[in-house]
N, C-alpha and C positions, 0 to 999 in steps of 0.2 A: 904701737898703735897700728900702724902699717902691718905689721909684720903680722900680729894679732889678727885684723882684717881679713889677710890672704890665709892664713890657716883655718882660718873658720870657713872662707868663700870655698876652698878646696875640697873641706870636709863634707859641707853640706852637700856640694856638687857632687861628690861619691857617693853621698847618701841618697839621691836623686831626689833630694829637695827641688820645688822649681824657682827657677832662677831669680822671677822676682824676689821672692820670699829668701835668697839667696842673699841678696844684694844689702834688702832692708838688714837683718839678721846679722849679719855679718858685720855691718855700719853699726848698728847697736851694740853688739859685743866690744869691738874697736874704741868707739867714745865712750862706753860705761867703765873700761879700766883703766882709761885716761884722767888728767883732772882737766882738761881742755879741749876742744871747747866744749861749752854748755849744750843741755840735749835742746833747749829753745833756738837755739842757733840751729841746729841740724837739722829741726823738725819745718824752721823756716826754710831751709836750704832744699828741704825734699820737696815741699811743696812747689817752691818756686818757679819751677820749670812748666809745672802743668797749667799757669797762670800766663803763659805766653799766648797772645793773640793765636799768631799760626799752625800752633797746636790744635785750634779747633777743626782745623782741614782735617785732624787725624780721623776724626769719628766719621768724619762726612763721605771721606773715601773710602772707608770701609765698610759703608752703609749703602754708596753706591753701587761698590762692587759686588757685594751682597745681593742688592736688587737686580743686578743685571745678569749676573751669574746663573741664576734661577731661571727655570720656563723655559719657553720657545727660543728666546734667542741664543741661548749655549746652544740647544740643538744644532742651531744655522750657524753659528760659527763653525762647529763642527764640519757641517756639510760642508764650508766653504771652504778648510781646511784640506778638506778630504779632495776635492776638485781640484783643486790647484796642484797635490803636489803628489797623491797616492798612487799615479798613474807610473809615477819614474820607478826605476830600483830601488828598493829600500823605502819606499812610497807610505806606506804604511806606518814604519816607523818618523818620519819625516814627518806628517801630520799630527806626530805628539808635540813636533817642535817649533812648528807652525803656529798647529794651536794653544801653545803655548805664549810664541807673540802676540797673537790679536787677544789671547784670554788675560794677558798681563796688560795691554791696555784697558782692561776693565777693573781688574782687581787688586795690583798689585800687591799681591802677596802670594808666595811662592807653596806656602801650605795650600791656598785655596784653590791656588791650581793644580796642582798635585794630586790633591783631593777628588776637585770638579773631574778633571780632563782622564786621570787616571780611571775612574770608575767605569767611564766612557769606552775606554780605547784599547787599557792593556787587555781586559776578555776578548775584544773582539780581534786584535792583533795575536793573539794566543790560540784563536781560532782558525784562523788562517795560514796558524802554521808558525809564528814565529814564536822563537826560544823563553820560555818563563823568564827568566835571568836576564835578558837581552828588553825583553818589556820593561821590567824594573828599571834596567837602567838607566834606559831611552827617558822613562818618564821624570823619574829621580833628578836625573841632571838638567832635563829640559825647563824644567821647573825657575830655574835658576832665570830667567830671561823674563818671567814677570817681575824681579826685582830692581830690575833696567827700564822696562820699560813704563814712563809716565803713565798713570799717579803711580810713583813706587815709595813703599809707607818705608824703607830704610834710606831713600834718600831725604824725605823730611826729617828725618830723626837726628840723618847726619848734619842736617841745614840749624839744627839745635844746640850743636855741641861747634859747630865752627862759624856761624854768623852769615853763611853760603846764601843765597836766594835762592830759595825753592825754586821757582822758573830757573832760574839759569840750571838748577842741577837737571830738571826734568828734562829741558832742550839737550844736555851734555850725557843724558842716559840714552837716548835714543841711538847711536852709532854703534856703542860698545852692544847694546842689546841685539842690534841687527845684526852684528860681524860673531856673535854668539850663533844667532839663527845660523849664518851661512855655513860655519866652521861645524856644527851637530847635524845638520842636512847632509854635509860631506862623509859626516861618522856613519850615518847611515847608509850613502850611497855605498861605501866601501865596503862597510862590514855586510850588505845585500851582496853585493860583488865576490866577494871571497868567499864568503860564509853558503851561496846558494840561498838565499833565502826566498820562501813562494813571491813568483810575479805575477799579476794578472793586470795587464796592460788595457785600458780601454779607451776608447774614442773620444777625443771633448767632444762636449755638447756645448755650443757658443749660448743655445738659449737656455739650458739650464744651467748654465755657469754666470749667465745675465740674471736668473731670476733668482739664484745664492746671493749675488753681489747685494741687488735690490734686499734681499730678507737680511742680509748682515750688515746692512751699510748704516743702522744705528747704532752699532757697537762699535763699528769700525771706525765710525765720525765722533765717538768720544774723546779718545785720546788725541786726535789731533783738533777736538775744540779745546781742551784744556792747554796743550801748547801755544793755541792761536791767543787764547784771551792774556796769554801770562805774558809771551813773547812780547805781545805790544800794550803791556800794561791796562790792558782794557779791565779787570779785574785781578784784585787779590788773592793771593793761594787759598786764603778761607772762603772768598764769595765763588770762587772758581767749583770748588769741594760741592758748596750749598747748591751753585747751577746746575751740576754732573749729579746730584740726587735726586733736582727736583726732574732732570734731564732724563735718568733711569725710572723715576715713576711714572713719568707724561710714555715712555715709550712701552712701558709693561698696561698701563692702563688703556691706552689709545690704541696704540700701534698694534701691539700683538694681541692685547685684551686678555692677558693670562695673569693678571694683578689681581688676586684677592686678599681677602682683611688676614686670612692666615698665612698666607706666605708674607706679607707685610709685616706682618706681628714677627714669623720666625725669623725674617731678616732683621729687623729692629734689635730682635735678642741676640742673634751671632753677629750685629756689629757690636752692642753694648758688651757681649762678654769679651771680644775680642781686646775692646779700646781699654776695656780694662786691664786686660793683660797688659799690654803694652804699657798702659801708664804707670804699673806698678812698676815695670821696670824701669822706666823712665826715672821715677821716684827714688827706687834703689839706688839705679847709677849717678843719678845727680850727687845723691852724698857722698860714693865713694868718690866720683870726680873732682867735689869739694874738697874733700880731706886730701887727696892728692895731690890738688892744687895748694893748699894748708902746709904740705909740708913738702912742696917744691921737689916733687917727682917730676913732673914733665921737664922741668928747666933743669934738674939735675940731669935729666935722660937725653934732651938734645944736647945739653955742654961736654957729657961723654962719646956720643955719637960721632959729633964734628970731630971733637979731638982724637978720637980713636981711627974712626970709618976714615975723615975726611973727604973722600973721594964722594960728592951726591949722589954720583951711581952705586957707590956700595951702601950707601944709608939706604936710600930706597929700594935694592936690593934685599936688605937688614928688617925692612920694613916689610915688605911682601912675607918672608918668611915667617916673622912673628906672626903678621895678621894669618896666614894659611894655617899656623899651628894652633892660633888662638879660636880659629871658628870652627876646627874637629872639637872644641869641648864646651863652648858656650853659644847658646843662640843667637843671631844676626842683630837683634836690635840689639840687646844686651851686650853683645863684643862692641860694637858703634858707639854706644854711649858709654863705655869704658877708653875706650882706642884712642878715639876724638880727641880728648882733651890733651892725653900723651903726645899722638902724631900732628896735631895740629900747627904747635909753636915749633916744633922740627920743621914740620917744612916749611913754614916761614922762614924760618932759621936759612936753609939751603936753599931759598928761592922756588921752593916747588908752590906751585898754583895750587890753593886747596881745594878749588873746585876739580882738580884734575884728580887729588886725592883722596878729594869724596867717591869719584868712579872707579880709584885704583882699591881704595876699601870696599866700594858695595861687590866690585868684584871677586876681590881677595873672599872677603868671607861669606859671599853666596856659594862658592866652589863648599865651604864646609856643611852647606845644605846636605849635600848627597855624598859626605865623607865619613866615614866612621870613626869614631863609636856612637856621637850624639848627630847622625845626619837625619833631619828628620825630614826630608822628603826622601829619603832611602828609605827611612823606616814602613813610609806610607806605602810609597810605590812597592815595596817589598811584601808587606801583608793583603793587598789588592793584587798582588800576584801570585800568592801562595807560594813566596821561595825562600830560601834561606838568603841572610844578609850577606853572607860571604861567598853565594853563586852571584849576586845581584854585582857585589862592589868587583869583584875580576870583570866582568862584563862594562863595566865602569874606566878601565884604564884608557882606550882611547880617548872617550871623554876628559879626562883630567888632564891628557896635553893635549889638547883641543881649545879650554878653558886656560889653560895656561901661557898659551901661545898669544891669545889675545889679551891675557894679561899684562904678559910682555910687549904689547904693542903700543897699551897704554898707558903704559909705566913709563916707557921710555921716547915714544913720538908722543910729544905735548901738543902740536899738531891737530892730533884726533879729539883731544877734549872742544868739543865748539863750547863757547862762550855767547 
């Protein structure tokens, strides 16, 4: 049964069938050729995760991001990031990195981040003299920060398969997100110095900066509000997501006054489509996860890893290698939902905190967002920059090393994962 599932899964992936459909079809074929389990049980398992109350937070966080990302607020965030870092060496590239950090606290989606920021920043950076390949690579890599800074959609999905608190995952995601920001800014700075990128230092104007802080404050306040509400138990994740949506509506309607009925309708449709895609992946992954548990694959894998590799650090290294490879071929949400049921029991066996595993997993798989052959943000950024995937991939090499350095730190230094 699992052999048939695996074969059909990779055949359909090779044929470029959307991953949500791949999961459902492959599971259906696998169950169809066996006598057990009954299709009725499979259908129940398919819909069970969608009935989880915390999953209600997913569409509301997506909607809040859609409402906040468009309009005047997005332009204010870009201006704020530009004022912070543009005057330094590699500053125009660093704007993408810092912009992804502040946008990540709004959208929680790397794809939305890469699209929104890339369409604004890549043409500007090229006009100022930055190489097209570098602008694409910088935007593609920077977008991974969005899946670590709360509200992070992948961290919500990990909570579904691990049982970890969404609030604890959000808090733990802040430090690695900031660490990636720092190392990527360093990459921009070193690249600019080595390759002599254009540099136009401008004097820092406190009056202008204070004005931009006030204009960007509503967006900057949202991730802080989310963390405070969750950290002190003031509201549940679902309630926080609804509060964030109402907050985004209020900002657009009363503060920036650019919320129109057309814009609201577009945001709702966009959030609805994104939620539908994620939910289909969740449902398909639920069947695969249940079938894997039914055939005792997680237990078998954990037993094999412990008896063969023995040392916990070797097991963590092996998990990292597997996740990096899987992230190259499978989208982030699906990869989390597929690998979570296998790696969570293994982590518990070797004494690895499942909260730390969640950070390791999201860090690992987010590298796949800008890694060929299925690098989503890489494709988006290359299209916007009008540059080949191969050229952009060469420019990504220093970003890979920087991301792997941060990954190694959070894999082997448990105290960095804040609970």
